VEXLUMFI-298856 format. One line per 2 residues: number of its first residue (from 0); their letters; for each residue x, y, z of N, C-alpha, C. Coordinates in steps of 0.1 Angstrom, whole numbers, padded with zeros to 4 digits, always signed. Example, Ala and Ser with C-alpha at 12.3 -4.5 7.8 and 13.67 -1.06 7.14 Angstrom:
VEXLUMFI-298856
0> AS> +0132 -0057 +0078 +0123 -0045 +0078 +0132 -0033 +0078; +0128 -0022 +0071 +0137 -0011 +0071 +0129 +0000 +0079
END
This chain:
VEXLUMFI-298856
0> MA> +0415 +0594 +0539 +0420 +0598 +0528 +0434 +0605 +0532; +0439 +0607 +0520 +0453 +0616 +0522 +0454 +0629 +0521
2> RL> +0463 +0639 +0530 +0457 +0652 +0532 +0469 +0659 +0525; +0466 +0667 +0511 +0477 +0669 +0504 +0484 +0682 +0510
4> PC> +0499 +0686 +0512 +0505 +0696 +0516 +0496 +0710 +0503; +0504 +0719 +0513 +0499 +0734 +0505 +0514 +0737 +0495
6> TG> +0516 +0730 +0491 +0524 +0730 +0481 +0515 +0726 +0464; +0520 +0740 +0451 +0517 +0732 +0443 +0514 +0748 +0428
8> TQ> +0501 +0744 +0426 +0499 +0755 +0420 +0491 +0764 +0424; +0490 +0773 +0423 +0482 +0785 +0431 +0471 +0791 +0419
10> QT> +0457 +0794 +0418 +0451 +0802 +0411 +0445 +0810 +0418; +0446 +0822 +0409 +0438 +0834 +0416 +0427 +0836 +0410
12> YS> +0416 +0846 +0416 +0403 +0849 +0411 +0400 +0864 +0411; +0390 +0866 +0402 +0385 +0883 +0405 +0368 +0875 +0404
14> VR> +0364 +0893 +0409 +0349 +0893 +0407 +0346 +0895 +0393; +0336 +0886 +0384 +0331 +0888 +0370 +0320 +0899 +0376
16> AS> +0319 +0910 +0369 +0309 +0922 +0368 +0295 +0915 +0368; +0293 +0904 +0361 +0279 +0900 +0358 +0275 +0889 +0370
18> SR> +0289 +0884 +0375 +0281 +0871 +0385 +0291 +0868 +0398; +0289 +0862 +0408 +0301 +0863 +0416 +0307 +0847 +0413
20> SP> +0309 +0842 +0402 +0318 +0827 +0400 +0328 +0840 +0397; +0338 +0827 +0400 +0353 +0831 +0399 +0355 +0828 +0387
22> AK> +0366 +0843 +0379 +0371 +0842 +0366 +0387 +0837 +0367; +0396 +0826 +0367 +0407 +0825 +0368 +0420 +0838 +0358
24> QS> +0425 +0844 +0367 +0432 +0852 +0362 +0445 +0848 +0362; +0454 +0839 +0370 +0466 +0837 +0366 +0470 +0826 +0372
26> NS> +0482 +0820 +0371 +0490 +0811 +0381 +0505 +0812 +0382; +0505 +0809 +0399 +0520 +0814 +0404 +0523 +0800 +0413
28> AW> +0535 +0802 +0417 +0535 +0790 +0425 +0534 +0795 +0444; +0533 +0788 +0450 +0528 +0788 +0463 +0536 +0778 +0469
30> SD> +0538 +0783 +0485 +0547 +0768 +0490 +0542 +0765 +0501; +0536 +0773 +0510 +0529 +0768 +0525 +0518 +0777 +0526
32> SS> +0515 +0777 +0541 +0502 +0785 +0540 +0502 +0798 +0545; +0515 +0810 +0545 +0518 +0816 +0542 +0517 +0828 +0534
34> TF> +0519 +0816 +0520 +0517 +0820 +0504 +0501 +0817 +0499; +0500 +0807 +0504 +0490 +0802 +0499 +0478 +0813 +0494
36> TM> +0468 +0809 +0485 +0459 +0819 +0485 +0444 +0810 +0483; +0437 +0813 +0493 +0422 +0808 +0489 +0420 +0806 +0479
38> QC> +0410 +0799 +0473 +0405 +0793 +0456 +0395 +0788 +0456; +0387 +0787 +0447 +0377 +0780 +0444 +0382 +0766 +0435
40> EG> +0376 +0755 +0434 +0387 +0745 +0427 +0372 +0731 +0432; +0364 +0732 +0414 +0356 +0726 +0413 +0342 +0732 +0424
42> GR> +0342 +0745 +0425 +0331 +0744 +0431 +0333 +0750 +0445; +0345 +0744 +0447 +0346 +0744 +0467 +0358 +0751 +0468
44> PM> +0351 +0758 +0480 +0367 +0771 +0485 +0375 +0762 +0494; +0391 +0764 +0487 +0398 +0757 +0492 +0409 +0768 +0502
46> DC> +0415 +0758 +0509 +0425 +0771 +0519 +0437 +0760 +0524; +0443 +0768 +0530 +0455 +0759 +0536 +0453 +0761 +0552
48> ED> +0454 +0751 +0559 +0455 +0751 +0573 +0462 +0739 +0580; +0473 +0746 +0586 +0484 +0739 +0595 +0493 +0729 +0582
50> GH> +0494 +0738 +0570 +0503 +0728 +0558 +0497 +0723 +0548; +0480 +0721 +0552 +0472 +0711 +0544 +0463 +0719 +0536
52> VV> +0460 +0714 +0524 +0450 +0718 +0518 +0436 +0715 +0524; +0425 +0724 +0528 +0415 +0721 +0535 +0400 +0725 +0522
54> SG> +0395 +0717 +0518 +0382 +0720 +0511 +0368 +0718 +0517; +0361 +0729 +0511 +0348 +0733 +0518 +0336 +0724 +0517
56> LR> +0328 +0728 +0516 +0314 +0719 +0505 +0315 +0727 +0493; +0306 +0712 +0487 +0305 +0723 +0473 +0292 +0729 +0471
58> CA> +0296 +0743 +0474 +0285 +0755 +0473 +0272 +0755 +0468; +0274 +0747 +0448 +0263 +0747 +0445 +0253 +0732 +0450
60> DV> +0259 +0725 +0455 +0250 +0717 +0461 +0240 +0720 +0477; +0242 +0736 +0480 +0230 +0739 +0484 +0226 +0755 +0482
62> GL> +0228 +0754 +0464 +0223 +0767 +0460 +0231 +0780 +0460; +0246 +0779 +0464 +0253 +0788 +0465 +0266 +0790 +0454
64> EC> +0270 +0803 +0453 +0284 +0805 +0444 +0297 +0802 +0451; +0304 +0796 +0444 +0323 +0799 +0453 +0324 +0811 +0447
66> GP> +0335 +0821 +0452 +0342 +0829 +0451 +0346 +0838 +0462; +0349 +0849 +0457 +0358 +0857 +0467 +0347 +0869 +0473
68> DA> +0348 +0873 +0483 +0345 +0887 +0490 +0346 +0895 +0483; +0340 +0906 +0484 +0341 +0917 +0475 +0354 +0928 +0478
70> YG> +0365 +0922 +0487 +0378 +0929 +0487 +0388 +0922 +0486; +0382 +0908 +0481 +0397 +0899 +0477 +0403 +0893 +0490
72> DY> +0395 +0895 +0502 +0400 +0888 +0515 +0400 +0873 +0520; +0389 +0865 +0510 +0387 +0852 +0516 +0380 +0844 +0502
74> VS> +0380 +0837 +0503 +0369 +0826 +0493 +0363 +0813 +0501; +0345 +0819 +0499 +0336 +0816 +0502 +0325 +0810 +0498
76> CF> +0315 +0806 +0501 +0303 +0802 +0495 +0292 +0815 +0495; +0283 +0820 +0487 +0275 +0830 +0486 +0262 +0827 +0482
78> GA> +0252 +0838 +0487 +0243 +0838 +0482 +0245 +0842 +0466; +0230 +0835 +0459 +0233 +0842 +0446 +0226 +0853 +0438
80> GA> +0221 +0860 +0452 +0212 +0870 +0448 +0224 +0884 +0449; +0215 +0896 +0453 +0220 +0907 +0448 +0228 +0910 +0461
82> GC> +0239 +0917 +0460 +0243 +0924 +0476 +0233 +0927 +0486; +0240 +0924 +0495 +0235 +0926 +0511 +0243 +0933 +0522
84> QT> +0243 +0936 +0535 +0248 +0942 +0544 +0237 +0936 +0560; +0248 +0931 +0567 +0239 +0929 +0585 +0250 +0936 +0590
86> SH> +0241 +0936 +0602 +0250 +0946 +0611 +0258 +0935 +0623; +0255 +0921 +0617 +0266 +0912 +0626 +0265 +0897 +0616
88> AG> +0276 +0889 +0620 +0277 +0877 +0614 +0268 +0868 +0622; +0262 +0861 +0614 +0256 +0844 +0616 +0265 +0838 +0616
90> PG> +0259 +0822 +0620 +0268 +0812 +0618 +0271 +0810 +0604; +0282 +0803 +0602 +0286 +0802 +0586 +0283 +0816 +0582
92> ML> +0281 +0825 +0581 +0285 +0841 +0580 +0268 +0844 +0571; +0256 +0835 +0576 +0243 +0833 +0572 +0237 +0843 +0579
94> VG> +0232 +0853 +0581 +0220 +0861 +0587 +0209 +0860 +0580; +0199 +0859 +0587 +0188 +0857 +0581 +0180 +0874 +0581
96> TG> +0174 +0873 +0571 +0174 +0893 +0568 +0155 +0895 +0570; +0148 +0880 +0573 +0134 +0880 +0566 +0126 +0870 +0563
98> CA> +0112 +0868 +0563 +0102 +0856 +0560 +0092 +0860 +0548; +0094 +0849 +0540 +0084 +0851 +0531 +0076 +0838 +0535
100> AN> +0066 +0842 +0540 +0058 +0821 +0540 +0069 +0818 +0549; +0073 +0804 +0546 +0077 +0798 +0548 +0094 +0793 +0541
102> TL> +0099 +0810 +0537 +0108 +0807 +0531 +0120 +0817 +0540; +0131 +0812 +0541 +0143 +0826 +0551 +0148 +0834 +0542
104> TA> +0145 +0844 +0536 +0158 +0855 +0530 +0169 +0856 +0539; +0179 +0855 +0537 +0189 +0858 +0543 +0204 +0860 +0536
106> CV> +0211 +0869 +0542 +0225 +0873 +0538 +0234 +0865 +0544; +0241 +0857 +0532 +0250 +0847 +0530 +0260 +0851 +0524
108> GE> +0271 +0857 +0533 +0285 +0860 +0527 +0281 +0869 +0519; +0272 +0885 +0524 +0274 +0897 +0521 +0265 +0896 +0501
110> RS> +0257 +0884 +0500 +0248 +0883 +0489 +0235 +0875 +0495; +0226 +0881 +0489 +0211 +0875 +0492 +0209 +0861 +0490
112> HS> +0200 +0853 +0494 +0199 +0842 +0490 +0184 +0836 +0500; +0177 +0828 +0489 +0164 +0822 +0498 +0162 +0811 +0502
114> IA> +0157 +0806 +0513 +0160 +0789 +0518 +0152 +0787 +0522; +0143 +0776 +0515 +0129 +0771 +0520 +0134 +0757 +0532
116> CS> +0126 +0767 +0540 +0128 +0760 +0557 +0126 +0748 +0558; +0117 +0738 +0547 +0109 +0729 +0551 +0126 +0718 +0545
118> EV> +0134 +0722 +0539 +0144 +0717 +0534 +0159 +0717 +0545; +0156 +0727 +0555 +0166 +0728 +0569 +0166 +0715 +0579
120> GA> +0151 +0713 +0580 +0145 +0698 +0588 +0134 +0703 +0591; +0132 +0689 +0591 +0114 +0684 +0595 +0109 +0693 +0604
122> GF> +0098 +0697 +0599 +0088 +0707 +0607 +0090 +0721 +0608; +0106 +0723 +0602 +0109 +0740 +0603 +0100 +0749 +0593
124> TC> +0099 +0762 +0598 +0092 +0768 +0596 +0097 +0780 +0594; +0093 +0790 +0589 +0105 +0805 +0590 +0099 +0817 +0606
126> QT> +0108 +0817 +0610 +0104 +0821 +0625 +0111 +0837 +0625; +0105 +0844 +0633 +0105 +0859 +0637 +0108 +0864 +0653
128> VP> +0118 +0862 +0655 +0121 +0866 +0671 +0124 +0884 +0671; +0119 +0891 +0681 +0124 +0906 +0680 +0131 +0905 +0696
130> GA> +0147 +0912 +0691 +0155 +0910 +0701 +0157 +0924 +0703; +0169 +0928 +0713 +0168 +0940 +0717 +0177 +0952 +0706
132> YD> +0178 +0947 +0700 +0189 +0954 +0688 +0184 +0948 +0679; +0180 +0939 +0676 +0181 +0935 +0658 +0166 +0922 +0659
134> TA> +0159 +0921 +0648 +0149 +0907 +0649 +0155 +0896 +0642; +0155 +0888 +0646 +0160 +0876 +0640 +0153 +0872 +0634
136> HF> +0157 +0866 +0622 +0149 +0856 +0615 +0156 +0842 +0610; +0151 +0828 +0614 +0157 +0819 +0614 +0149 +0804 +0606
138> CG> +0153 +0797 +0605 +0141 +0785 +0601 +0145 +0780 +0615; +0130 +0774 +0618 +0133 +0766 +0630 +0120 +0762 +0634
140> IA> +0113 +0754 +0646 +0106 +0750 +0651 +0096 +0758 +0658; +0102 +0767 +0666 +0092 +0777 +0675 +0103 +0792 +0672
142> AE> +0093 +0803 +0678 +0098 +0813 +0680 +0098 +0820 +0699; +0105 +0810 +0705 +0104 +0812 +0720 +0115 +0818 +0716
144> CN> +0125 +0817 +0712 +0141 +0822 +0719 +0151 +0820 +0702; +0161 +0829 +0705 +0167 +0829 +0692 +0179 +0826 +0695
146> PD> +0179 +0808 +0683 +0194 +0804 +0687 +0207 +0807 +0685; +0208 +0823 +0679 +0221 +0830 +0675 +0223 +0836 +0684
148> DE> +0212 +0840 +0695 +0220 +0852 +0706 +0228 +0844 +0716; +0237 +0852 +0718 +0246 +0853 +0727 +0241 +0848 +0744
150> AW> +0227 +0850 +0743 +0224 +0847 +0758 +0220 +0832 +0757; +0219 +0821 +0745 +0217 +0813 +0749 +0227 +0801 +0743
152> AD> +0239 +0811 +0739 +0254 +0805 +0737 +0259 +0794 +0745; +0254 +0794 +0756 +0256 +0781 +0769 +0243 +0780 +0770
154> ST> +0247 +0764 +0775 +0232 +0759 +0782 +0232 +0763 +0799; +0221 +0762 +0802 +0220 +0767 +0818 +0214 +0755 +0826
156> CD> +0210 +0756 +0841 +0202 +0747 +0843 +0188 +0750 +0850; +0179 +0745 +0853 +0167 +0743 +0860 +0165 +0734 +0868
158> GN> +0175 +0738 +0881 +0172 +0723 +0893 +0180 +0715 +0887; +0176 +0705 +0882 +0182 +0689 +0876 +0181 +0691 +0861
160> SV> +0177 +0701 +0854 +0174 +0699 +0841 +0184 +0706 +0834; +0186 +0702 +0820 +0195 +0712 +0813 +0190 +0725 +0804
162> VV> +0190 +0736 +0802 +0178 +0744 +0796 +0186 +0745 +0783; +0182 +0747 +0768 +0187 +0748 +0758 +0178 +0754 +0747
164> CN> +0184 +0766 +0739 +0178 +0772 +0728 +0178 +0757 +0715; +0165 +0748 +0715 +0167 +0742 +0703 +0158 +0746 +0692
166> AG> +0166 +0753 +0683 +0156 +0756 +0665 +0144 +0766 +0672; +0150 +0773 +0682 +0137 +0786 +0684 +0128 +0779 +0698
168> RI> +0135 +0768 +0700 +0116 +0764 +0710 +0126 +0765 +0724; +0124 +0767 +0736 +0132 +0759 +0749 +0129 +0749 +0753
170> EK> +0140 +0741 +0751 +0139 +0727 +0757 +0145 +0726 +0772; +0137 +0713 +0780 +0145 +0711 +0790 +0146 +0699 +0792
172> VD> +0158 +0694 +0796 +0165 +0679 +0793 +0167 +0671 +0806; +0160 +0664 +0813 +0159 +0659 +0826 +0176 +0650 +0827
174> CL> +0182 +0657 +0835 +0193 +0648 +0836 +0192 +0639 +0844; +0183 +0638 +0851 +0182 +0625 +0864 +0174 +0614 +0854
176> AL> +0168 +0617 +0845 +0164 +0604 +0835 +0171 +0601 +0828; +0182 +0607 +0824 +0195 +0602 +0815 +0204 +0594 +0824
178> GF> +0203 +0595 +0838 +0212 +0586 +0841 +0223 +0596 +0852; +0221 +0610 +0848 +0228 +0616 +0854 +0226 +0621 +0868
180> TG> +0235 +0626 +0876 +0227 +0629 +0892 +0225 +0641 +0892; +0227 +0652 +0883 +0225 +0663 +0881 +0225 +0673 +0872
182> CS> +0226 +0685 +0873 +0229 +0697 +0867 +0241 +0707 +0870; +0254 +0709 +0863 +0263 +0719 +0873 +0258 +0732 +0869
184> PQ> +0252 +0737 +0875 +0251 +0754 +0872 +0261 +0762 +0869; +0279 +0756 +0867 +0286 +0761 +0865 +0290 +0761 +0850
186> YG> +0287 +0748 +0847 +0289 +0744 +0831 +0272 +0742 +0821; +0263 +0747 +0826 +0250 +0741 +0824 +0250 +0728 +0818
188> RC> +0255 +0714 +0826 +0259 +0703 +0820 +0251 +0694 +0830; +0248 +0685 +0824 +0245 +0670 +0832 +0263 +0662 +0836
190> VP> +0258 +0663 +0849 +0269 +0655 +0857 +0266 +0642 +0865; +0277 +0635 +0869 +0289 +0640 +0863 +0296 +0634 +0849
192> GP> +0309 +0644 +0842 +0307 +0642 +0830 +0322 +0650 +0831; +0326 +0654 +0819 +0341 +0657 +0816 +0345 +0670 +0818
194> YS> +0332 +0676 +0821 +0335 +0693 +0826 +0335 +0693 +0844; +0326 +0683 +0849 +0324 +0683 +0859 +0339 +0679 +0871
196> EI> +0351 +0671 +0863 +0364 +0673 +0865 +0375 +0682 +0865; +0370 +0696 +0855 +0381 +0702 +0854 +0379 +0716 +0866
END
């Protein structure tokens, strides 16, 4: 697939009072990433990276709306509900704010959104894990750990096993059973491997 250069016609958008859907205001020329303004095209956020146009996913395919943030700083996929705020940003700007049965209520890019956990993964339900500062809500298979917690950002070792937080469940992967010689506490990975040579 050919990569398109960031040259052509730019479309700028503003937030409509009744919707997060973008309303085209004007056309102007742009020539590179320094003058390119993010935009929605065909329901996809468009940006310029390394001199080429980068297209995001079609927001409507996951029940979201494409549009600018409240300040006009960027264009992304947003929830379709009322405005919301969180104390931190989660993966993909999705932060779980509560559970209603097996539906996750989330703040997606400053707008609320409901996510059926059964559609996220097989056997997934809405999980709640109390934390030191915030209570985490996410779609997962258990509530033993918070996959968004920085404490689980890197895997660790327990003897010859790698320990990870997998969708809320603490799991151990036996490195020896996979043909490795052990687990490196320095990297939290089975060795030998690319990280053991650095």
